[in-house]
C-alpha positions as CSV (number, residue, x, y, z in Angstrom):
1,M,0.0,0.0,0.0
2,S,1.3,3.3,-0.9
3,M,1.2,6.4,1.3
4,Q,-1.2,7.9,-1.3
5,N,-3.7,5.1,-0.9
6,L,-3.5,5.3,3.0
7,D,-7.1,5.4,4.2
8,V,-6.7,7.8,7.1
9,S,-10.1,7.1,8.7
10,K,-9.4,3.3,8.8
11,T,-6.0,4.0,10.2
12,T,-7.5,6.4,12.8
13,N,-10.0,3.7,13.9
14,A,-7.4,1.1,14.1
15,W,-4.9,3.3,15.9
16,S,-7.5,4.4,18.5
17,S,-7.8,1.0,19.7
18,L,-4.0,0.6,20.0
19,A,-2.9,4.0,21.3
20,G,-3.3,3.2,24.9
21,T,-1.2,0.0,24.4
22,V,1.5,1.0,21.9
23,F,3.3,4.4,22.5
24,V,6.6,6.0,22.9
25,P,7.4,5.8,26.7
26,H,8.0,9.0,28.5
27,S,8.1,7.7,32.1
28,E,9.4,4.8,34.0
29,E,5.7,3.5,34.5
30,E,5.1,3.7,30.7
31,Y,8.3,1.9,30.1
32,R,7.3,-0.9,32.5
33,R,3.9,-1.2,30.7
34,L,5.7,-1.7,27.5
35,V,8.1,-4.4,28.9
36,A,5.0,-6.2,30.2
37,L,3.4,-6.0,26.8
38,L,6.6,-7.2,25.2
39,D,6.9,-10.1,27.5
40,N,3.2,-11.2,26.6
41,L,4.0,-10.8,22.9
42,I,7.1,-13.0,23.3
43,D,4.9,-15.7,25.1
44,E,2.4,-15.5,22.3
45,V,4.7,-15.1,19.1
46,G,7.9,-17.0,20.3
47,E,10.2,-17.3,17.3
48,D,7.4,-17.5,14.7
49,E,8.4,-14.6,12.3
50,A,5.1,-15.3,10.3
51,H,2.9,-14.7,13.3
52,P,0.6,-11.8,12.8
53,L,1.9,-10.0,15.9
54,A,5.6,-10.5,15.0
55,S,5.9,-7.1,13.6
56,L,4.2,-5.5,16.7
57,M,6.6,-7.4,18.9
58,E,9.6,-6.0,17.0
59,I,8.1,-2.4,17.2
60,V,7.5,-2.6,21.0
61,G,11.2,-3.9,21.2
62,V,12.4,-0.9,19.4
63,L,10.4,1.5,21.5
64,I,11.8,-0.1,24.7
65,Q,15.4,-0.1,23.3
66,N,15.1,3.6,22.5
67,Y,13.8,4.5,26.0
68,E,16.7,2.4,27.6
69,D,19.3,4.2,25.2
70,Q,18.0,7.6,26.4
71,N,17.2,6.9,30.1
72,V,19.2,3.9,31.4
73,P,22.9,4.6,32.2
74,E,25.4,2.2,30.6
75,L,26.8,-0.5,33.0
76,T,30.6,0.1,33.2
77,T,33.1,-2.4,34.2
78,N,36.3,-1.5,35.7
């Protein structure tokens, strides 16, 4: 589907049902909610790359990684 063919109203309806679940975390609490969601997705999807939720699992993982990169200090070894 090209961006020109994107049906904004269908996308708005679909996103409205997901926006409270999938989001960019801005707090520790939101981060923890995404980690819990990822844990549930991993339990459901496992290693099945063809699973309908596999791409959602990947997206949630990226959101978590971005939060960690910005907010969790690197562990240093001496």
